DSSP file (Angstrom, degrees, kcal/mol; ACC not computed):
  #  RESIDUE AA STRUCTURE BP1 BP2  ACC     N-H-->O    O-->H-N    N-H-->O    O-->H-N    TCO  KAPPA ALPHA  PHI   PSI    X-CA   Y-CA   Z-CA
    1    1 A M              0   0    0      0, 0.0     8,-3.4     0, 0.0     9,-1.5   0.000 360.0 360.0 360.0 135.6   10.7   28.5    9.7
    2    2 A F  B     -A    8   0A   0      6,-0.3     6,-0.2     7,-0.2     2,-0.1  -0.810 360.0-126.3-121.7 161.2   14.3   29.7    8.7
    3    3 A D    >   -     0   0    0      4,-2.1     3,-1.8    -2,-0.3    -1,-0.1  -0.230  52.1 -81.6 -88.2-174.7   16.4   32.8    8.9
    4    4 A R  T 3  S+     0   0    0      1,-0.3    46,-0.1     2,-0.1    -2,-0.0   0.610 132.3  51.4 -69.3 -11.6   18.0   34.4    5.8
    5    5 A E  T 3  S-     0   0    0      2,-0.1    -1,-0.3    45,-0.0    26,-0.2   0.175 122.7-103.8-106.4  13.2   20.9   31.9    5.9
    6    6 A M  S <  S+     0   0    0     -3,-1.8    25,-3.1     1,-0.3     2,-0.4   0.827  72.6 147.3  62.9  33.1   18.4   28.8    6.1
    7    7 A R  B     -C   30   0B   0     23,-0.3    -4,-2.1    24,-0.1    -1,-0.3  -0.810  55.6-101.7 -90.2 140.3   19.0   28.3    9.8
    8    8 A Y  B     +Ab   2  27A   0     21,-2.5    20,-3.3    18,-0.5    -6,-0.3  -0.442  40.0 170.8 -68.4 130.1   16.1   27.0   11.8
    9    9 A L  S    S+     0   0    0     -8,-3.4     2,-0.3     1,-0.4    -7,-0.2   0.682  75.7   2.3 -98.4 -35.3   14.2   29.5   13.8
   10   10 A H        -     0   0    0     -9,-1.5    -1,-0.4    16,-0.1     2,-0.4  -0.986  58.8-163.4-151.5 146.8   11.3   27.1   14.7
   11   11 A V        -     0   0    0     -2,-0.3    15,-0.1    -3,-0.1    16,-0.1  -0.975  19.3-137.4-134.9 122.2   10.5   23.5   14.0
   12   12 A S     >  -     0   0    0     -2,-0.4     4,-1.9     1,-0.1     5,-0.1  -0.308  20.9-117.6 -71.2 156.6    7.0   22.1   14.4
   13   13 A R  H  > S+     0   0    0      1,-0.2     4,-2.5     2,-0.2     5,-0.2   0.883 117.5  55.4 -62.2 -36.4    6.2   18.7   16.0
   14   14 A R  H  > S+     0   0    0      2,-0.2     4,-3.0     1,-0.2    -1,-0.2   0.877 106.0  49.4 -63.7 -38.4    4.8   17.6   12.7
   15   15 A W  H  > S+     0   0    0      2,-0.2     4,-2.3     1,-0.2    -2,-0.2   0.942 111.4  50.1 -63.4 -47.5    8.1   18.4   10.8
   16   16 A R  H  <>S+     0   0    0     -4,-1.9     5,-2.7     1,-0.2     6,-0.5   0.927 115.8  42.7 -57.8 -48.7   10.1   16.5   13.3
   17   17 A T  H ><5S+     0   0    0     -4,-2.5     3,-1.3     3,-0.2    -2,-0.2   0.944 113.3  50.5 -65.6 -50.6    7.8   13.5   13.0
   18   18 A D  H 3<5S+     0   0    0     -4,-3.0    -1,-0.2     1,-0.3    -2,-0.2   0.845 120.8  35.0 -56.7 -38.5    7.4   13.6    9.2
   19   19 A Y  T 3<5S-     0   0    0     -4,-2.3    -1,-0.3    -5,-0.2    -2,-0.2   0.220 107.6-119.8-105.9  11.5   11.2   13.8    8.7
   20   20 A D  T < 5 +     0   0    0     -3,-1.3    -3,-0.2    -4,-0.3    -4,-0.1   0.895  59.3 151.8  53.8  49.4   12.2   11.6   11.6
   21   21 A L    > < -     0   0    0     -5,-2.7     3,-0.5     1,-0.2    -4,-0.1   0.583  35.8-151.3 -87.6 -18.1   14.2   14.4   13.3
   22   22 A G  T 3   -     0   0    0     -6,-0.5    -1,-0.2     1,-0.2    -3,-0.1  -0.333  41.1 -54.6  76.1-163.8   13.8   13.4   16.9
   23   23 A D  T 3  S+     0   0    0      2,-0.1    -1,-0.2    -2,-0.0     3,-0.1   0.409  84.7 129.9 -96.9  -2.9   13.9   15.8   19.8
   24   24 A R    <   -     0   0    0     -3,-0.5     2,-0.5     1,-0.1    -3,-0.0  -0.185  68.4-105.7 -59.7 147.0   17.1   17.6   19.3
   25   25 A D        -     0   0    0      1,-0.2    -1,-0.1     2,-0.1    -2,-0.1  -0.624  37.0-178.7 -75.3 119.3   17.0   21.4   19.3
   26   26 A L    >   +     0   0    0     -2,-0.5     3,-2.1    -3,-0.1   -18,-0.5   0.420  34.9 129.4-103.4  -0.7   17.4   22.6   15.7
   27   27 A R  B 3  S+b    8   0A   0      1,-0.3   -18,-0.2   -18,-0.1     3,-0.1  -0.377  83.5   9.1 -55.2 121.1   17.2   26.3   16.4
   28   28 A G  T 3  S+     0   0    0    -20,-3.3    -1,-0.3     1,-0.3     2,-0.2   0.247  96.0 130.7  85.2 -11.5   20.3   27.8   14.6
   29   29 A V    <   -     0   0    0     -3,-2.1   -21,-2.5   -21,-0.2    -1,-0.3  -0.557  65.7-112.4 -75.8 135.5   21.1   24.6   12.7
   30   30 A L  B >>  -C    7   0B   0    -23,-0.2     4,-1.4    -2,-0.2     3,-1.3  -0.476  17.7-134.8 -65.7 134.9   21.7   25.0    9.1
   31   31 A H  H 3> S+     0   0    0    -25,-3.1     4,-2.2     1,-0.3    -1,-0.1   0.868 106.0  55.9 -60.7 -35.9   18.9   23.3    7.0
   32   32 A Y  H 34 S+     0   0    0    -26,-0.3    -1,-0.3     1,-0.2     6,-0.2   0.655 101.4  56.2 -75.6 -13.3   21.5   21.8    4.7
   33   33 A D  H <4 S+     0   0    0     -3,-1.3    -1,-0.2     1,-0.1    -2,-0.2   0.821 110.9  45.7 -83.9 -35.7   23.3   20.2    7.7
   34   34 A V  H  < S+     0   0    0     -4,-1.4    -2,-0.2     1,-0.3    -3,-0.1   0.859 129.3  24.3 -67.1 -38.7   20.1   18.4    8.6
   35   35 A F  S >< S+     0   0    0     -4,-2.2     3,-1.4    -5,-0.2    -1,-0.3  -0.734  71.0 167.6-128.4  75.1   19.4   17.4    5.0
   36   36 A P  T 3  S+     0   0    0      0, 0.0    -1,-0.1     0, 0.0    -4,-0.1   0.666  70.8  65.5 -67.6 -13.6   22.8   17.3    3.3
   37   37 A D  T 3   +     0   0    0     -3,-0.1    26,-0.2     2,-0.0     3,-0.1   0.236  68.9 131.5 -93.9  12.6   21.4   15.4    0.2
   38   38 A I    <   -     0   0    0     -3,-1.4    24,-0.1    -6,-0.2     5,-0.0  -0.525  65.3-107.9 -68.9 132.9   19.2   18.4   -0.9
   39   39 A P    >>  -     0   0    0      0, 0.0     4,-1.8     0, 0.0     3,-0.8  -0.208  16.2-119.8 -60.6 146.7   19.7   19.0   -4.6
   40   40 A E  H 3> S+     0   0    0      1,-0.2     4,-2.5     2,-0.2     5,-0.2   0.846 114.1  62.7 -55.2 -35.3   21.7   22.1   -5.7
   41   41 A S  H 3> S+     0   0    0      1,-0.2     4,-1.9     2,-0.2    -1,-0.2   0.865 103.7  47.2 -57.9 -39.4   18.5   23.1   -7.7
   42   42 A W  H <> S+     0   0    0     -3,-0.8     4,-2.8     2,-0.2    -1,-0.2   0.861 109.3  52.9 -64.9 -42.5   16.6   23.4   -4.4
   43   43 A K  H  X S+     0   0    0     -4,-1.8     4,-2.9     1,-0.2    -2,-0.2   0.945 109.7  50.0 -65.1 -44.4   19.4   25.4   -2.8
   44   44 A E  H  X S+     0   0    0     -4,-2.5     4,-2.4     1,-0.2    -2,-0.2   0.905 109.2  51.0 -63.6 -40.0   19.3   27.8   -5.8
   45   45 A A  H  X S+     0   0    0     -4,-1.9     4,-2.6     2,-0.2    -1,-0.2   0.914 108.7  52.2 -65.0 -39.3   15.5   28.2   -5.4
   46   46 A H  H  X S+     0   0    0     -4,-2.8     4,-2.2     2,-0.2     5,-0.2   0.943 110.4  48.3 -52.2 -49.7   16.0   28.9   -1.6
   47   47 A R  H  X S+     0   0    0     -4,-2.9     4,-1.3     1,-0.2    -2,-0.2   0.926 113.3  46.9 -60.7 -41.6   18.5   31.7   -2.5
   48   48 A R  H  <>S+     0   0    0     -4,-2.4     5,-2.1     1,-0.2     3,-0.2   0.925 112.0  50.6 -66.0 -42.7   16.2   33.1   -5.1
   49   49 A G  H ><5S+     0   0    0     -4,-2.6     3,-1.1     1,-0.2    34,-0.6   0.830 108.7  50.7 -54.9 -40.0   13.3   33.0   -2.7
   50   50 A L  H 3<5S+     0   0    0     -4,-2.2    -1,-0.2     1,-0.3    -2,-0.2   0.743 104.4  60.3 -76.3 -25.5   15.3   34.7    0.0
   51   51 A A  T 3<5S-     0   0    0     -4,-1.3    -1,-0.3    -3,-0.2    -2,-0.2   0.479 130.1 -93.4 -82.7   0.1   16.1   37.4   -2.6
   52   52 A G  T < 5S+     0   0    0     -3,-1.1     2,-0.3     1,-0.4    -3,-0.2   0.356  83.1 131.6 113.6  -8.0   12.4   38.2   -3.0
   53   53 A E      < -     0   0    0     -5,-2.1     2,-0.5    -6,-0.2    -1,-0.4  -0.622  52.1-134.5 -83.6 140.9   11.4   36.0   -5.9
   54   54 A V        +     0   0    0     -2,-0.3     2,-0.3    28,-0.1    28,-0.2  -0.816  31.3 178.6 -92.9 126.5    8.2   33.8   -5.5
   55   55 A L  E     -D   81   0C   0     26,-2.4    26,-1.6    -2,-0.5     2,-0.4  -0.884  12.1-163.1-125.6 159.1    8.8   30.2   -6.7
   56   56 A R  E     -D   80   0C   0     -2,-0.3     2,-0.4    24,-0.2    24,-0.2  -0.992   9.3-172.9-145.4 138.4    6.6   27.2   -6.8
   57   57 A G  E     -D   79   0C   0     22,-2.3    22,-2.4    -2,-0.4     3,-0.3  -0.963   3.5-170.8-130.3 114.2    7.3   23.5   -7.2
   58   58 A D  E    S+     0   0C   0     -2,-0.4    -1,-0.1    20,-0.2    22,-0.0   0.713  80.2   2.5 -84.4 -24.2    4.2   21.3   -7.5
   59   59 A S  E    S+     0   0C   0     19,-0.1     2,-0.4    20,-0.1    -1,-0.2  -0.109  72.7 163.1-160.2  53.5    5.8   17.8   -7.3
   60   60 A D  E     -D   77   0C   0     17,-1.2    17,-2.4    -3,-0.3     2,-0.4  -0.595  32.9-133.5 -74.6 131.4    9.5   17.9   -6.7
   61   61 A R  E     -D   76   0C   0     -2,-0.4     2,-0.5    15,-0.2    15,-0.2  -0.672  15.5-165.0 -89.7 141.6   10.9   14.6   -5.4
   62   62 A F  E     -D   75   0C   0     13,-2.3    13,-1.3    -2,-0.4     2,-0.7  -0.921   4.0-169.9-122.2 104.6   13.2   14.4   -2.5
   63   63 A E        -     0   0    0     -2,-0.5     2,-0.1   -26,-0.2     3,-0.1  -0.837   8.4-164.8-100.1 113.5   14.9   11.1   -2.2
   64   64 A R        -     0   0    0     -2,-0.7     5,-0.1     1,-0.2   -29,-0.0  -0.459  39.2 -75.2 -93.8 168.6   16.8   10.7    1.1
   65   65 A A    >>  -     0   0    0     -2,-0.1     3,-2.6     1,-0.1     4,-0.9  -0.279  53.4-106.1 -60.7 146.3   19.4    8.1    1.9
   66   66 A I  G >4 S+     0   0    0      1,-0.3     3,-0.7     2,-0.2    -1,-0.1   0.828 119.9  54.6 -52.3 -37.0   17.7    4.7    2.5
   67   67 A E  G 34 S+     0   0    0      1,-0.2    -1,-0.3     3,-0.0    -2,-0.1   0.709 110.2  49.6 -74.4 -13.8   18.2    4.8    6.3
   68   68 A Q  G <4 S+     0   0    0     -3,-2.6    -1,-0.2     2,-0.1    -2,-0.2   0.502  85.5 112.8 -98.9  -6.4   16.5    8.1    6.4
   69   69 A R  S << S-     0   0    0     -4,-0.9     2,-0.9    -3,-0.7     5,-0.1  -0.268  73.1-119.7 -65.0 147.3   13.5    7.2    4.4
   70   70 A I  B >  S-E   73   0D   0      3,-0.6     3,-1.5   -52,-0.0    -1,-0.1  -0.832  81.4 -42.7 -86.1 109.1   10.0    7.1    6.0
   71   71 A G  T 3  S-     0   0    0     -2,-0.9    -2,-0.1     1,-0.2     0, 0.0  -0.391 109.8 -45.1  65.4-143.4    9.1    3.5    5.4
   72   72 A D  T 3  S+     0   0    0      2,-0.1     2,-0.3    -3,-0.0    -1,-0.2   0.228 112.4 101.7-102.2  11.3   10.1    2.3    1.8
   73   73 A E  B <   -E   70   0D   0     -3,-1.5    -3,-0.6     1,-0.1     2,-0.1  -0.764  67.1-128.0-109.1 146.4    8.7    5.4    0.1
   74   74 A N        -     0   0    0     -2,-0.3     2,-0.5    -5,-0.1   -11,-0.2  -0.309  32.8-112.9 -73.5 164.5   10.2    8.6   -1.3
   75   75 A I  E     -D   62   0C   0    -13,-1.3   -13,-2.3    -2,-0.1     2,-0.5  -0.914  21.1-156.0-107.0 128.0    8.8   11.9   -0.2
   76   76 A C  E     -D   61   0C   0     -2,-0.5     2,-0.5   -15,-0.2   -15,-0.2  -0.904  17.0-158.4-103.0 128.4    6.9   14.1   -2.7
   77   77 A I  E     -D   60   0C   0    -17,-2.4   -17,-1.2    -2,-0.5     2,-0.5  -0.899  16.2-163.6-117.6 131.9    7.0   17.7   -1.7
   78   78 A L  E     +     0   0C   0     -2,-0.5     2,-0.3   -19,-0.2   -20,-0.2  -0.951  32.4 165.6-108.1 123.5    4.7   20.5   -2.7
   79   79 A C  E     -D   57   0C   0    -22,-2.4   -22,-2.3    -2,-0.5     2,-0.4  -0.949  35.3-159.0-145.2 161.4    6.3   23.8   -1.9
   80   80 A R  E     -D   56   0C   0     -2,-0.3     2,-0.5   -24,-0.2   -24,-0.2  -0.999  17.0-157.7-135.1 134.6    6.4   27.5   -2.3
   81   81 A V  E     +D   55   0C   0    -26,-1.6   -26,-2.4    -2,-0.4     2,-0.3  -0.953  30.3 131.9-119.8 124.5    9.5   29.5   -1.6
   82   82 A H        -     0   0    0     -2,-0.5   -32,-0.1   -28,-0.2     2,-0.1  -0.977  56.0 -88.8-163.5 162.5    9.3   33.2   -0.8
   83   83 A E        -     0   0    0    -34,-0.6     2,-0.5    -2,-0.3   -33,-0.1  -0.462  41.5-123.1 -72.6 138.6   10.6   35.8    1.6
   84   84 A H              0   0    0      1,-0.1    -1,-0.1    -2,-0.1     0, 0.0  -0.750 360.0 360.0 -83.9 130.9    8.5   36.3    4.7
   85   85 A L              0   0    0     -2,-0.5    -1,-0.1     0, 0.0    -2,-0.0   0.356 360.0 360.0 -95.6 360.0    7.4   39.9    5.1
């Protein structure tokens, strides 16, 4: 869960495990600092979602640097972006 500036408010154990984030406290850390290779199109979707638009991506690919990949596979993400009311 993020605030309006995409800083972490809460991170689940599953999120930490799935993205190999370890145990560091991410509260207050900017999402784009944790994942600096996020494409600009996703950042734009985040901005639009935070402005109230509901967006959906059914199969966006997120390719992380080789040392950050989980095994040898890329991650396929299903997502919805919207403001939490």
